[in-house]
C-alpha angles and dihedrals in degrees: 000000000000112000118247118261109253091250092053090049089054092049091049090053092061094044088113094095122217108249121220111267104268131215096286135235089195136063138183124240123196110240105173135010134180097049121147109247098317114203104176146014122201145147140191114267111277094010118131094209129087126222120205121197115208121201089228092069104267128119111202124203120213115199117177103312095336129094124200138162114271097177134357117204095154092121091058103042129093112220110186119112113338094340120111141090096325111169149016135188132181122225108249087239093048093129087063106031103026092223126150136163134225136195120208143148112247114238093218105040098022087222124138110252125197109195139173126223136175133214117267107252130257089016107074090182097065132057123225110239089196091063092072116142124181115234099173139338117208123197116234132201117243095264115112098221143070098041097147110209107188117137127177149144119231114236108262094019105088096164100056126078116199119212128192113211125190122218091261097254151272124093124309093003103275108226091023089255096165089061095041108100092199092059123073095210120102090025145106110238129201118196133177105233099168094116121103101226104057127255121083146252127223114254107240092228097053107129099240100046106136095018119134093201104046129047114246094235089069122099097171139006138204102056124143102196117339090186093160129023134148147196119234101250091220106038104022093233114155124234121187126191104201115190114230131215121230103329120030144016121213145202118202126198136198123186117235094259096044110136093216128224096123123155108211093195112245126169092017092050137027109205108317097336134075114265101271091213093079102240092158131222136103120291096189117138097018124140120252121223115249087231137013135168135198126246129258116307094045117101092233096048119131094182141291108275121043121215111200116224142176144285103246116242100149127114105327120281109169094215093048109035112122095355125127113240123202139150148191125249096206099049092032089222128141129209143175136198140188115228145192128244091281093054093253111150117246104177124017120199133178115229100174097116095043096045105031108016112125094001099110091231115147138166092034105222106171153348121228145180130227123216092279096047099259111154122239134187123211129201129191086230083082098258130126120194129190124210113236136171110270112261094207089241132103113291116261111257115255114263118251105273100183108070095093092217095133129250120354129187112218102179129025112259087213087075109000094168096047125116 
């Protein structure tokens, strides 16, 4: 059988057609406004608080209907371009050891720093800046973009911290860093951080242990900017939203028992097609995304900058249960799809109006989960929205976003979907 032309392969990949937005069983409620460029919301499993990461270096803590400062790193964080405080992850044993991890770009060295902190006993609502421990420092080129920022622990693997690293920036990955096995940029990393004194060990089952060509910290290669990824909180499957360049956006998937070692193609490929900018090199043996979409101007476009999300396993919402939610930060649209055991989308739906309509959220920067698995959406406009079951009543009007009075909590995070 004659192989498909690359363009036909790309068209086949988007054959899961976008359904018209249906009458919705879900709705979005505005939780917080007035934040300073928020990039992430998260929480330890089972915790009833919400932690909001701001690009400017602050981590805010929302308790009930109050918001306070959990940690302030603003004096250490570079802010230009896509630099900033970019990620946060809680140790799976956070309730016992109080440990958490952050990813930021240092304002002096412009290096990526992954650090560990602990809470400040006996105050569980404030972190101790003096507890800082260096896990890893990664050199960056001078470009201000593609710094990654995703941090997470896979369910059932409490020792290993996962780190999403962008290619370091500029167009077409100068230096081909994402394909260079001796460079940690453009990669997914997996580090054993279970020690008590900082630093890391190499997990023995990392895919490149013993390789002369690829550093043992690396789990996967060929990523452009995996700014947001996630693990399915029930199955442990991995979903990666990798931001494209001029042509396509992609979502990658690994099953829970995947041994790693994938090469997702950048800079040789963009989504399922060869990089149209003619960078040269062979793309044989590289791993296709489970879904990709073209940029604006194409009839199947969803936008120009994918934001990876989560499979929903929070309090039951019939239209959301078990579906993967993601978005686009240029079009400010949100979507979900059901999928088969290989992560292939089956049914794609738009949920923008139901989830974000009237909220004032713009420049969609992230999705997040609270301790019970509720799904949140974050916009750099300073707004955080939570997904709730539709109450069958008129949507609450969006709060006033223009008073400039700083962060405000509009619904209690203890029960954000309550009456």
